[in-house]
C-alpha positions in Angstrom: 262.8 -83.8 150.4 263.0 -80.8 148.4 262.2 -77.4 150.4 261.2 -74.3 148.3 261.3 -70.5 150.4 259.3 -68.4 149.2 257.4 -64.9 150.1 255.0 -65.2 147.1 253.4 -67.9 144.9 251.2 -66.6 141.9 250.2 -67.3 138.5 250.5 -64.9 135.7 246.7 -64.6 135.1 244.4 -63.6 137.8 242.0 -66.3 136.4 244.3 -69.1 136.7 244.6 -71.8 139.0 247.8 -72.8 141.3 247.8 -76.1 142.5 249.9 -77.0 145.2 250.7 -80.6 145.5 250.2 -83.7 143.4 247.3 -86.7 143.4 247.9 -88.2 146.6 249.9 -85.8 148.4 249.1 -83.9 151.5 249.5 -80.2 151.8 250.4 -79.4 155.3 250.2 -75.8 156.6 252.5 -76.4 160.1 252.1 -75.0 163.6 252.8 -71.6 164.3 252.1 -71.0 160.2 248.8 -69.0 159.1 246.8 -69.4 155.7 245.1 -66.7 154.9 242.5 -66.2 152.2 239.3 -64.3 151.6 237.6 -67.2 149.6 237.5 -70.9 149.8 236.6 -72.6 146.5 236.4 -76.7 145.9 238.2 -78.4 143.3 235.1 -77.8 141.0 235.5 -73.9 141.4 232.6 -73.5 143.6 232.5 -71.2 146.2 232.1 -72.3 149.6 232.0 -69.2 151.5 233.4 -65.6 151.2 234.8 -63.4 154.0 235.3 -59.5 153.9 238.2 -59.7 155.1 237.4 -58.4 158.5 236.1 -61.8 160.2 232.7 -61.7 158.5 231.2 -64.1 156.0 229.9 -61.9 152.7 228.1 -64.8 151.3 228.0 -68.7 152.1 227.1 -71.8 149.4 223.9 -72.6 149.3 224.8 -76.0 150.6 226.5 -75.0 153.8 223.2 -72.7 155.2 221.9 -75.1 157.6 224.1 -73.0 160.2 223.7 -70.2 161.6 226.2 -67.7 160.2 227.4 -64.7 162.2 226.6 -61.6 159.8 227.3 -58.7 161.7 228.7 -57.5 165.0 227.4 -54.3 166.9 229.4 -53.0 169.9 227.6 -50.1 171.4 229.6 -47.4 173.7 227.3 -45.1 175.4 225.9 -45.5 172.3 221.8 -44.2 172.0 221.1 -46.5 169.5 222.6 -49.8 167.3 221.0 -50.4 163.8 221.5 -53.0 161.6 221.1 -51.4 158.0 222.0 -54.4 155.9 222.2 -58.2 155.5 219.0 -58.4 156.1 217.1 -59.6 152.7 216.1 -63.1 151.4 219.8 -64.8 151.9 218.3 -66.4 155.2 214.7 -66.9 156.4 215.1 -66.6 159.8 217.4 -63.9 161.5 218.8 -64.1 165.1 220.1 -60.8 167.2 221.8 -62.4 170.1 222.2 -59.6 173.0 225.3 -59.7 175.3 225.4 -57.9 178.7 223.6 -54.7 177.5 224.4 -52.0 180.3 222.2 -48.8 180.6 223.7 -45.2 181.7 220.5 -44.9 183.2 219.3 -46.9 185.9 215.9 -49.1 185.6 216.0 -48.1 181.6 215.3 -51.2 178.7 216.2 -51.9 175.0 213.7 -51.8 172.8 213.8 -52.4 169.0 211.7 -51.6 166.0 211.9 -52.8 162.4 212.3 -50.5 159.1 210.7 -51.1 155.4 213.4 -48.3 154.1 216.5 -48.9 154.5 216.7 -47.4 158.4 215.3 -43.9 157.1 212.2 -44.6 159.3 211.4 -47.3 162.4 208.2 -47.6 162.5 206.4 -50.3 161.1 202.9 -51.3 162.6 203.4 -54.4 164.9 200.9 -56.1 167.5 202.6 -58.1 170.3 202.4 -59.7 173.8 204.7 -59.5 176.6 204.7 -61.7 180.1 207.8 -62.3 182.8 209.0 -64.4 185.6 210.8 -62.5 188.4 212.6 -63.6 191.5 214.3 -61.4 194.1 217.9 -61.7 195.3 216.0 -61.8 198.8 213.6 -64.8 198.2 211.0 -62.8 198.9 209.1 -62.1 195.6 208.5 -64.5 192.9 205.9 -64.0 190.2 204.5 -65.0 186.5 202.7 -62.1 185.0 201.1 -60.8 181.6 201.7 -56.7 181.5 199.3 -55.4 179.4 200.8 -52.6 179.5 204.3 -53.1 177.4 202.5 -54.9 174.9 201.2 -53.0 171.5 197.8 -53.3 169.5 198.6 -52.2 165.9 201.1 -49.6 167.3 204.6 -48.2 165.1 205.7 -47.5 168.7 209.2 -49.5 169.5 208.5 -52.8 171.5 210.5 -53.3 175.0 212.3 -56.8 174.8 213.5 -56.1 178.4 212.7 -54.8 181.4 214.7 -51.8 183.8 218.1 -53.1 184.1 220.2 -51.6 186.7 223.2 -49.4 185.6 225.8 -50.8 187.7 228.6 -52.1 186.5 227.9 -55.7 187.1 224.5 -55.1 186.1 223.2 -56.5 182.5 220.6 -57.8 180.1 221.3 -60.4 177.9 219.2 -62.5 175.4 217.9 -63.1 171.9 215.5 -62.3 169.2 214.1 -64.2 166.2 212.8 -62.7 163.1 211.3 -64.5 160.9 211.4 -64.3 156.9 211.9 -60.7 157.0 212.1 -60.2 152.9 208.6 -61.8 152.3 206.3 -59.9 150.6 203.7 -62.2 151.1 203.1 -62.6 154.3 203.7 -60.4 157.9 206.9 -61.1 159.8 206.9 -62.6 162.9 209.6 -62.3 165.9 210.0 -63.6 169.1 212.6 -62.4 172.0 213.5 -63.6 175.4 215.7 -62.2 177.8 217.4 -62.0 180.8 217.8 -59.1 182.7 219.5 -58.2 186.4 216.6 -55.7 187.4 217.3 -52.4 189.2 216.0 -53.3 191.8 218.0 -57.0 192.2 215.5 -58.7 191.2 216.2 -61.7 187.9 213.8 -61.0 185.2 212.7 -63.9 182.5 211.1 -61.6 179.7 209.1 -63.2 176.5 208.0 -60.8 173.9 206.0 -62.0 170.7 203.9 -60.2 167.7 204.4 -59.5 164.1 205.5 -56.7 161.8 201.8 -56.0 160.2 203.5 -55.4 157.0 203.6 -57.7 153.7 206.6 -54.8 152.6 210.1 -56.4 153.7 211.9 -55.6 156.7 215.7 -54.4 155.8 216.8 -52.9 158.9 217.0 -53.5 162.6 217.3 -50.8 165.3 217.7 -51.4 168.9 217.7 -48.2 171.5 217.7 -47.9 175.3 214.2 -46.3 176.3 216.4 -43.9 178.3 220.1 -42.4 177.8 222.6 -44.7 176.3 224.3 -48.0 176.5 227.1 -50.3 176.3 226.9 -53.9 175.0 227.1 -56.0 172.4 224.7 -56.9 169.5 225.6 -59.8 167.2 223.0 -60.4 164.3 222.9 -64.4 162.5 221.5 -65.5 159.6 219.8 -69.3 159.4 218.0 -71.3 156.9 
């Protein structure tokens, strides 16, 4: 078996195919070695997926869109808000936001969200929602499930709360997810729902459920998450599906 040692293998033209191995051969990347590329294509020249070079997929072949695709990750560090102003379009029919360890600087603050129809210039879309939660305290003295009328919205442009007041302690946080359906539609309203688990400021676990719709036929093209008071830390990831 012969070996070729080189730092670079390239063709004379940028659009020229470069073939490694022949028919029946296996091209092996050995343990410890790394194969890096931003675009993966099949033998017919069809792009399967493209990366932006930072670990995010900027495009995915339509035949592969049945699986959830990570589109963007935002990490808040003492931030007043986190906004997703790109990637929300007609590429996917469902967008999922996952909240990981959202910890407010202000005790008993909650996270709220809103949508935008102008790329994030304004977050004031009219919405109607419903809100209920289940609770259980650490002392095992209080358990309940109830609807909270004061937390729902009726044709309001205000931000919608998605959890309850999270404790600001170093070990206290919220985690959950928000589903936004077909935000690029210009025919229908935009439905959404969320479920969030929280270590409440008074040592309760709370399981909060929010559902509703943006009452607009304009496309929702940006989403913002904001603390009800002060800043917050944590990670929010946006995925596309379908």
